[in-house]
LOMAR-135029 format. One line per field, with one value per residue: residue in one letter; x, y, z of N, C-alpha, C in turn. Coordinates in steps of 0.2 Angstrom, whole numbers, always signed. Each point is the difference from the previous one (the first is absolute). Example, Ala and Ser with C-alpha at 12.3 -4.5 7.8 and 13.67 -1.06 7.14 Angstrom:
2
residu (A / S)
npx (+66 / -2)
npy (-28 / +5)
npz (+39 / -4)
capx (-4 / +4)
capy (+6 / +6)
capz (+0 / +1)
cpx (+4 / -4)
cpy (+6 / +5)
cpz (+0 / +3)
//
This chain:
254
residu (M / F / L / I / A / T / V / T / V / A / Q / N / Q / K / N / D / S / L / A / I / E / K / I / F / D / G / H / T / G / A / I / V / L / F / N / M / Q / S / K / E / Y / L / R / Y / N / R / V / R / C / S / E / R / F / L / P / A / S / T / F / K / I / P / N / S / L / I / G / L / E / A / G / I / I / P / D / E / N / F / V / I / K / W / D / G / V / K / R / E / N / E / E / W / N / K / D / H / T / L / A / T / A / I / K / F / S / V / V / P / Y / Y / Q / E / L / A / R / R / V / G / R / G / R / F / S / G / Y / L / E / R / I / G / Y / G / N / K / T / I / G / E / E / I / D / T / F / W / L / D / N / S / L / K / I / S / A / D / E / Q / I / D / F / L / K / R / F / Y / E / Y / K / L / P / F / S / E / R / S / I / N / I / V / K / K / I / L / P / E / E / K / Y / P / N / S / L / L / K / F / K / T / G / A / E / T / K / E / G / G / K / W / L / G / W / I / V / G / Y / V / E / K / K / S / N / V / Y / F / F / A / L / N / I / E / A / K / T / Y / G / E / T / R / E / L / R / D / N / L / S / R / K / I / L / T / E / L / K / M / I / E)
npx (+5 / +5 / +1 / -6 / +2 / +5 / -1 / -5 / +2 / +3 / -6 / -3 / +2 / +4 / -6 / +3 / +7 / -1 / -5 / +4 / +4 / -8 / -2 / +8 / -3 / +7 / -4 / +7 / -2 / -3 / -1 / +0 / -2 / -7 / -1 / -5 / -4 / +4 / +0 / -1 / +5 / -2 / +5 / +0 / +4 / +2 / +4 / -3 / -1 / +7 / -1 / +6 / -6 / +0 / -2 / +5 / -7 / +3 / +7 / -4 / +0 / +8 / +0 / -4 / +1 / +6 / +0 / -4 / +4 / +2 / -4 / +3 / -3 / -5 / -1 / -1 / -1 / +8 / -1 / +2 / +1 / -5 / +4 / -6 / +3 / +1 / -3 / +3 / +1 / -5 / -3 / +5 / +0 / +0 / -7 / +6 / -5 / +3 / -6 / -4 / +3 / -4 / -9 / +0 / +3 / -1 / +4 / -2 / -4 / +2 / +1 / -4 / -2 / +3 / -2 / -9 / -1 / +5 / +9 / -2 / -6 / +2 / +6 / -2 / -3 / +4 / +3 / -3 / -2 / +6 / +1 / +1 / +2 / -4 / +3 / +2 / +8 / +2 / -6 / -3 / +1 / +6 / +0 / -7 / +2 / +6 / -2 / +1 / -8 / +0 / -6 / -2 / -2 / +6 / +5 / -2 / +0 / +7 / +3 / -1 / +3 / +5 / -4 / +1 / +5 / +3 / +5 / -1 / +4 / -8 / -3 / -4 / +0 / +7 / +1 / -5 / +2 / +9 / -4 / -4 / +2 / +3 / +0 / -6 / -2 / -2 / +0 / -2 / +6 / +2 / +3 / +1 / +4 / +3 / +6 / +0 / +4 / +5 / +6 / +4 / +3 / +4 / +2 / -4 / -1 / -6 / -4 / -4 / -4 / -1 / -1 / +0 / -7 / -4 / -7 / +1 / -6 / +2 / +4 / +9 / -2 / +5 / +5 / +7 / -2 / +5 / +0 / -1 / +2 / -1 / -10 / -3 / -4 / +7 / +6 / -5 / -1 / +7 / +1 / -3 / +4 / +7 / +2 / -4 / +0 / +6 / -3 / +0 / +6 / -1 / -3 / +6 / -2 / -6)
npy (-6 / -1 / -7 / -3 / +2 / -3 / -3 / +3 / +2 / -3 / -5 / +3 / -1 / -7 / -2 / +2 / -3 / -5 / +1 / +0 / -5 / -3 / +3 / -3 / -5 / -2 / +4 / +6 / -3 / +0 / -5 / +3 / -6 / +0 / -8 / +2 / -3 / -1 / +7 / -1 / -1 / +5 / +0 / +6 / -2 / -7 / -1 / +5 / -7 / -3 / +3 / +3 / +2 / +5 / +4 / +5 / +1 / -5 / +5 / +1 / -8 / -3 / +2 / -2 / -6 / +3 / +4 / -5 / -4 / +2 / +3 / -3 / -8 / +5 / +0 / -5 / +3 / -1 / +7 / -3 / +7 / +2 / -1 / +1 / -7 / +0 / -6 / -8 / -5 / +2 / -6 / +0 / +4 / -4 / +4 / -4 / -5 / -2 / +1 / +8 / +0 / -5 / +4 / +4 / -5 / +7 / -1 / +4 / -2 / -7 / +5 / +4 / -6 / -4 / +5 / +0 / -5 / +2 / +1 / +1 / +0 / +1 / +1 / +4 / +3 / +2 / +4 / +5 / +0 / +2 / +6 / -3 / +8 / +2 / -1 / +4 / -1 / +3 / -3 / +3 / +4 / -4 / +0 / +1 / +6 / -1 / -6 / +3 / +0 / -8 / -3 / -3 / -3 / -7 / +6 / +2 / -6 / +1 / +5 / -3 / -7 / +3 / +3 / -6 / -4 / +7 / -3 / +6 / +3 / -1 / +7 / -6 / +7 / +1 / -8 / -1 / +5 / -2 / -8 / +3 / +4 / -5 / +0 / +2 / -8 / +3 / -4 / -5 / -5 / +5 / +2 / +4 / -1 / +5 / +1 / +6 / +0 / +8 / -3 / +5 / -8 / +0 / +5 / +3 / -7 / +0 / +0 / -5 / +2 / -7 / +3 / -6 / +0 / -6 / +2 / -8 / +1 / -5 / +0 / -1 / +3 / +0 / +5 / -3 / +4 / -1 / +5 / +1 / +6 / +2 / +0 / +4 / +2 / -2 / +4 / +7 / +0 / -3 / +3 / +3 / -1 / -1 / +0 / +5 / +0 / +1 / +6 / +1 / +0 / +4 / +3 / +6 / +2 / +0)
npz (+1 / +3 / -2 / +2 / +7 / +2 / -2 / +4 / +7 / -1 / -3 / +5 / +1 / -3 / -1 / +7 / +4 / -2 / +5 / +7 / +0 / -4 / +4 / +1 / -5 / +5 / +4 / +0 / +4 / +6 / +1 / +4 / +2 / +4 / +1 / +2 / -1 / -5 / +1 / -3 / -3 / -7 / -4 / -5 / -2 / +0 / -6 / -6 / +1 / -1 / -4 / +2 / -1 / -1 / +5 / -3 / +0 / +0 / +1 / -5 / +0 / +2 / -4 / -4 / -1 / +0 / -5 / +3 / -1 / -5 / -1 / -5 / -4 / +3 / -6 / -3 / +6 / +1 / +0 / -9 / +1 / -5 / -2 / -4 / +1 / -11 / -1 / -2 / +6 / -3 / +0 / -1 / -7 / +5 / +4 / +5 / +2 / +5 / +2 / -2 / +1 / +6 / -3 / -1 / +4 / +6 / -6 / +0 / -2 / -3 / -5 / +1 / -2 / -6 / -3 / +1 / +3 / -3 / +2 / +6 / +1 / -3 / -1 / +5 / -5 / -7 / +7 / +7 / -8 / -2 / -2 / -3 / -4 / +3 / -8 / +1 / +1 / -5 / -5 / +6 / -7 / -1 / +9 / +0 / -4 / +1 / +1 / +6 / -1 / +1 / -6 / +3 / -7 / +2 / +3 / -7 / -1 / +2 / -1 / -7 / +1 / -1 / -3 / -2 / +5 / +0 / -4 / -1 / +4 / -3 / -1 / +3 / +3 / +2 / +1 / +5 / +5 / +1 / +4 / +3 / +0 / +4 / -6 / -2 / +1 / -1 / +2 / -4 / +3 / -1 / +3 / -6 / +5 / -2 / +0 / -6 / -4 / +1 / +1 / -2 / -2 / +3 / -4 / +4 / -1 / -3 / +10 / +0 / +2 / +1 / +7 / +3 / -1 / +1 / +1 / +2 / +4 / +2 / -8 / +3 / -5 / +2 / -2 / -2 / -6 / -3 / -6 / -5 / -1 / -5 / +0 / +1 / -8 / -2 / +6 / -1 / -8 / +3 / +3 / -2 / -7 / +0 / +6 / -4 / -8 / +2 / +3 / -4 / -2 / +7 / -5 / +2 / -5 / +3)
capx (-5 / +3 / +4 / -3 / -2 / +7 / +2 / -4 / +1 / +8 / -3 / -4 / +7 / +2 / -2 / -2 / +7 / -2 / -6 / +4 / +6 / -4 / -4 / +4 / +2 / +4 / +3 / +3 / -3 / -1 / -5 / -1 / -6 / +2 / -7 / +0 / -4 / +6 / +7 / +6 / +3 / +2 / +4 / +1 / +10 / +2 / +7 / -3 / -6 / +5 / +3 / -3 / +1 / -5 / -10 / -6 / -4 / -2 / +0 / -6 / -2 / +3 / +1 / -6 / +1 / +6 / -5 / -5 / +4 / +4 / -3 / -2 / -5 / -8 / -4 / -1 / -5 / +3 / +1 / +6 / -5 / +5 / +9 / +0 / +3 / -2 / +2 / -3 / -6 / -4 / -2 / +7 / +0 / -3 / +1 / -2 / +1 / +2 / -5 / +3 / +5 / +3 / -2 / +5 / +7 / +2 / +9 / +3 / -2 / +5 / +9 / -1 / -1 / +8 / +6 / +1 / +0 / +8 / +3 / +4 / -4 / -4 / +4 / -1 / -8 / +1 / +5 / -4 / -5 / +5 / -1 / +5 / +9 / -3 / +2 / -3 / +4 / +2 / -5 / -6 / -6 / +2 / +5 / -3 / +1 / +4 / +3 / +5 / -3 / -1 / -3 / -3 / -6 / +1 / -2 / -9 / -6 / +0 / -3 / -7 / -3 / -2 / -4 / -9 / -4 / +1 / +7 / +6 / +0 / -1 / -7 / -8 / -3 / +2 / +2 / -6 / +1 / +1 / -3 / -7 / +3 / +3 / -3 / -3 / -4 / -9 / -4 / -8 / -1 / +8 / +2 / +5 / +7 / +6 / +3 / +5 / +7 / +2 / +8 / +7 / +6 / +9 / +0 / -8 / -5 / -5 / -2 / -9 / -3 / -7 / +1 / -10 / -2 / -7 / -5 / -6 / -2 / +2 / +7 / +3 / +5 / +6 / +1 / +5 / +2 / +4 / +2 / +6 / -4 / +6 / -1 / -5 / -8 / +1 / -1 / -6 / -3 / +2 / -1 / -9 / -3 / +2 / -3 / -8 / +1 / +1 / -4 / -8 / +1 / +4 / -7 / +0 / -4 / -5)
capy (+4 / +6 / +1 / +1 / +9 / +4 / -2 / +2 / +8 / +0 / +1 / +4 / +4 / +2 / +1 / +8 / +5 / +2 / +3 / +8 / +0 / +2 / +5 / +6 / +0 / +2 / +6 / +1 / +0 / -6 / +1 / -5 / +1 / -2 / -3 / +1 / -7 / -4 / +1 / -1 / +9 / -1 / +4 / -1 / +4 / +0 / +2 / +6 / +1 / +2 / +8 / +7 / +6 / +7 / -5 / +5 / +2 / -9 / +3 / +6 / -2 / +3 / +10 / +3 / -3 / +2 / +9 / -1 / -2 / +6 / +2 / +6 / +3 / -4 / -7 / +0 / +6 / +4 / +3 / +5 / +3 / -1 / +5 / +5 / -3 / -1 / -4 / +0 / -1 / +4 / -5 / +3 / +8 / +2 / -4 / -7 / -2 / -9 / -6 / +1 / +1 / -7 / -6 / +1 / +1 / +5 / +3 / +8 / -2 / -3 / +2 / +4 / -3 / -2 / +7 / +1 / -5 / +2 / -6 / -4 / -4 / -3 / -6 / -7 / -4 / -4 / -5 / -5 / -5 / -3 / +1 / -2 / +2 / +7 / +7 / +7 / +0 / +8 / +4 / +0 / -1 / -4 / -7 / -6 / +2 / +1 / -6 / +1 / -3 / -4 / -8 / -10 / -1 / -3 / +5 / +5 / -6 / -2 / +7 / +0 / -3 / +1 / +4 / -5 / -4 / +6 / -3 / +4 / +4 / +6 / -4 / -3 / +6 / +2 / -5 / +2 / +4 / -2 / -3 / +4 / +6 / -2 / +0 / -8 / -2 / -4 / -5 / -3 / -6 / +3 / +7 / +0 / +6 / +0 / +5 / -2 / +1 / +0 / +5 / -3 / -1 / +1 / -1 / +0 / -4 / -1 / -6 / +0 / -6 / +1 / -4 / +2 / -5 / +0 / -3 / -2 / -5 / -2 / +1 / +7 / -1 / +4 / +2 / +7 / -1 / +7 / -1 / +2 / +4 / +5 / +7 / +2 / -3 / -7 / -5 / +0 / -6 / -7 / -2 / +0 / -5 / -7 / -1 / -3 / -10 / -6 / -3 / -2 / -9 / -5 / +0 / +4 / +8 / -3)
capz (-1 / +4 / -5 / -7 / +1 / -1 / -8 / -4 / +3 / -6 / -5 / +2 / -2 / -8 / -5 / -1 / -3 / -8 / -4 / +3 / -6 / -9 / +4 / +2 / -5 / -3 / +5 / +6 / +6 / +7 / +6 / +7 / +3 / +7 / +0 / +7 / +1 / +0 / +2 / -8 / -2 / -6 / -1 / -9 / -1 / +9 / +2 / +2 / +5 / +8 / -4 / +2 / -3 / +2 / +0 / -1 / +2 / +3 / +4 / +2 / +6 / +7 / +0 / +5 / +9 / +2 / +1 / +1 / +6 / +3 / +3 / -6 / -2 / +5 / -3 / -8 / -4 / +2 / -6 / +2 / -6 / -7 / +0 / -4 / -5 / -1 / -2 / -7 / -1 / +2 / +7 / +7 / +2 / +4 / +7 / +3 / +7 / +2 / -6 / -5 / -1 / -5 / -6 / -7 / +1 / -1 / +5 / +4 / +9 / +3 / +0 / +6 / +7 / +3 / +6 / +6 / +4 / +0 / -1 / +3 / -1 / -6 / +3 / +4 / -2 / -5 / +3 / +3 / -2 / -3 / -7 / -4 / +2 / +3 / -3 / -2 / -8 / +2 / +1 / +3 / -4 / -5 / +0 / -3 / -9 / -1 / +1 / +5 / +8 / -5 / +4 / -4 / +0 / +6 / +4 / -1 / +3 / +7 / +3 / +0 / +5 / +10 / -3 / +0 / +5 / +5 / +3 / +0 / +1 / -1 / +3 / -6 / -5 / -9 / -8 / -3 / -7 / -7 / -5 / -1 / -7 / -7 / -7 / +1 / -7 / +3 / -5 / +5 / +5 / +4 / +1 / +1 / +5 / -3 / -1 / -5 / -1 / -7 / -3 / -3 / +4 / -1 / -8 / -5 / -1 / +7 / +3 / +1 / +8 / +4 / +3 / +3 / +2 / -2 / +6 / -4 / +3 / +6 / -1 / -4 / -6 / -2 / -6 / -2 / -4 / -5 / -7 / -6 / -8 / -5 / +0 / +7 / -1 / -1 / +7 / +4 / -3 / -2 / +8 / +1 / -5 / +2 / +7 / +1 / -4 / +7 / +6 / -3 / -2 / +8 / +5 / +7 / -1 / -5)
cpx (+6 / +5 / -4 / -5 / +5 / +1 / -7 / +0 / +7 / -1 / -4 / +5 / +4 / -6 / -6 / +6 / -2 / -3 / +3 / +3 / +0 / -2 / +6 / +3 / +9 / +2 / +1 / -3 / -1 / -8 / -2 / -8 / +1 / -9 / +1 / -4 / +3 / +7 / +5 / +0 / +2 / +4 / +3 / +7 / +0 / +6 / -2 / -5 / +3 / +5 / -5 / +0 / -3 / -5 / -5 / -6 / -4 / +1 / -5 / -4 / +3 / +1 / -8 / -1 / +4 / -6 / -4 / +2 / +4 / -4 / +0 / -6 / -5 / -3 / -2 / -5 / +5 / +4 / +9 / +1 / +8 / +6 / +0 / +3 / -2 / +1 / -4 / -6 / -5 / -3 / +4 / -4 / -8 / +2 / -3 / -2 / +2 / -2 / +2 / +7 / +6 / -4 / +4 / +8 / +3 / +7 / +0 / -6 / +4 / +7 / -2 / -3 / +6 / +5 / -3 / +2 / +6 / +4 / +0 / -8 / -2 / +9 / -3 / -6 / +3 / +5 / -8 / -5 / +5 / -3 / +3 / +9 / -2 / +4 / -1 / +2 / +0 / -6 / -7 / -6 / -2 / +2 / -3 / -2 / +8 / +5 / +3 / -5 / -3 / -1 / +0 / -7 / -3 / -3 / -4 / -6 / +2 / -4 / -9 / -5 / +1 / +0 / -8 / +0 / +2 / +6 / +5 / +0 / -3 / -10 / -4 / -3 / +4 / -1 / -9 / -2 / +1 / -3 / -5 / +4 / +4 / -3 / -3 / -4 / -6 / +0 / -6 / +3 / +10 / +1 / +9 / +4 / +4 / +4 / +6 / +5 / +4 / +5 / +5 / +4 / +6 / +0 / -4 / -4 / -7 / -1 / -7 / +0 / -7 / -1 / -10 / +1 / -7 / -2 / -4 / -3 / +3 / +8 / -1 / +8 / +6 / +4 / +4 / +3 / +5 / +2 / +5 / +0 / +4 / -2 / -3 / -6 / +1 / -3 / -6 / -3 / -1 / -2 / -7 / -4 / +2 / -4 / -7 / +0 / +3 / -2 / -7 / +1 / +2 / -10 / +0 / -4 / -7 / -7)
cpy (+10 / +0 / +4 / +9 / +3 / +0 / +3 / +7 / +2 / +1 / +6 / +10 / +1 / +2 / +8 / +3 / +0 / +4 / +8 / +1 / +4 / +6 / +7 / +0 / +4 / +5 / -3 / +0 / -5 / +2 / -7 / +1 / -5 / -2 / +3 / -5 / -8 / +1 / -1 / +5 / -6 / +6 / -2 / +4 / +0 / +5 / +7 / +5 / +3 / +6 / +5 / +6 / +7 / -3 / +8 / +2 / -6 / +4 / +4 / -4 / +0 / +7 / +1 / -3 / +4 / +7 / -2 / -3 / +6 / +4 / +10 / +3 / -5 / -4 / +3 / +8 / +7 / +3 / +4 / +3 / +2 / +5 / +4 / -1 / -2 / -7 / -4 / -4 / +5 / -2 / +6 / +6 / +3 / -3 / -7 / -2 / -7 / -4 / +1 / +0 / -8 / -1 / +5 / +4 / +4 / +0 / +4 / +0 / -3 / +2 / +4 / -3 / -2 / +5 / +1 / -7 / +0 / -8 / -3 / -2 / -4 / -6 / -5 / -3 / -6 / -8 / -8 / -2 / -3 / +0 / -2 / -2 / +5 / +7 / +6 / +6 / +10 / +5 / -2 / -2 / -3 / -7 / -7 / +0 / +0 / -5 / +0 / -8 / -6 / -5 / -5 / -1 / -4 / +5 / +3 / -7 / +0 / +7 / +1 / -5 / +3 / +9 / +0 / -1 / +4 / -3 / +7 / +6 / +6 / -2 / +0 / +5 / +2 / -4 / +2 / +6 / -1 / -3 / +3 / +3 / -4 / -1 / -8 / +1 / -7 / -7 / -5 / -2 / +4 / +5 / +1 / +9 / +1 / +6 / -1 / +6 / +0 / +5 / -4 / -3 / +2 / -2 / +2 / -1 / +2 / -6 / +4 / -5 / +1 / -6 / +0 / -8 / -3 / -2 / -4 / -6 / +0 / +2 / +6 / -1 / +6 / +0 / +7 / -2 / +6 / -4 / +5 / +2 / +6 / +9 / -2 / -3 / -8 / -5 / +0 / -4 / -5 / +0 / +0 / -6 / -6 / +0 / -1 / -6 / -4 / -2 / -2 / -7 / -5 / +1 / +3 / +4 / -4 / +3)
cpz (+0 / -9 / -7 / -1 / -2 / -8 / -6 / +1 / -5 / -6 / -4 / +1 / -3 / -4 / +2 / -1 / -10 / -3 / +1 / -9 / -4 / +3 / +1 / -10 / -2 / +3 / +6 / +5 / +6 / +1 / +7 / +2 / +5 / +2 / +10 / +3 / -1 / +1 / -7 / -4 / -7 / -3 / -5 / -1 / +10 / +2 / +2 / +6 / +7 / -5 / +6 / -5 / +3 / +2 / -4 / +3 / +4 / +9 / +7 / +5 / +5 / +1 / +5 / +6 / +3 / +2 / +5 / +9 / +5 / +3 / -7 / -2 / +6 / -4 / -9 / -2 / +1 / -7 / +2 / -8 / -5 / +0 / -6 / -7 / -4 / -3 / -6 / +3 / +4 / +9 / +5 / +0 / +6 / +8 / -2 / +6 / -2 / -6 / -7 / -2 / -2 / -3 / -5 / +2 / -2 / +4 / +2 / +7 / +4 / +4 / +5 / +7 / +3 / +3 / +5 / +1 / +0 / -3 / +6 / +4 / -7 / +0 / +5 / +0 / -3 / +3 / +0 / -3 / -5 / -8 / -5 / +2 / +5 / +1 / +2 / -5 / +4 / +2 / +3 / -2 / -6 / -3 / -3 / -6 / -2 / +0 / +8 / +3 / -8 / +8 / -9 / +2 / +6 / +5 / +2 / +2 / +7 / +4 / +0 / +5 / +8 / -2 / +0 / +6 / +6 / +4 / -3 / +6 / +3 / +6 / -2 / -2 / -5 / -3 / -2 / -6 / -6 / -5 / -2 / -7 / -8 / -4 / +0 / -10 / +3 / -7 / +2 / +3 / +2 / +2 / -1 / +1 / -3 / -1 / -7 / +2 / -7 / -1 / -3 / +3 / -2 / -7 / -5 / +0 / +6 / +0 / +1 / +8 / +0 / +7 / +4 / +3 / -2 / +6 / -5 / +1 / +8 / +1 / -2 / -4 / +1 / -7 / -1 / -7 / -3 / -5 / +0 / -8 / +1 / +3 / +9 / -1 / -3 / +5 / +4 / -4 / +1 / +9 / +1 / -2 / +4 / +6 / -1 / -3 / +7 / +4 / -4 / -3 / +3 / +4 / +5 / -2 / -6 / +5)
//
């Protein structure tokens, strides 16, 4: 019985890996998935899953938690006013709350938040949560974008699991606020909560991330995908399309 079950699981994982490989279609990237109920991992491009890259705007999850826990932001309705600098993304050229800043991935909001938290406190929190290489680098307001801070897909999953299960050194209140404001997509039988990010690696190639979890019935599936491409537009399109195709193929969202 045990042998048959083991063989079945191995065969299913092999089939799923082949399906994921087909969806990636030769593009450079990786994905890690974790089934909370069965405690099983599924990885595509296993070596790359352990390779660290800049987190880009997926870092808005810990950045939000740290801002709340440090008392810089009392809640999701806290406003940081627009600095008046006109930027290409029109959504950024206005005042934002924490809730709207994470929804529209407003980099200037989170840069100001990081400046208010300060290097000392930020460094302490990164050490306590064990986030990637825990490196801030020279600039307090760009370290998650300039290839100073780096994290792997495997480490993203570990962070998300601890976030979801309240095992991070943050209050239940802070975690609940961030869970509530994370971007989401509702499906007939699934709820997808996620955060995206994209920025250039060393050498100039674009890296895209999407990380998050799917709540489906009594189970939770965690995922972390990264992908590379020559332009921001191509990276964003690949990241968004491939992630949904994989989650649909594996019947995590339906």
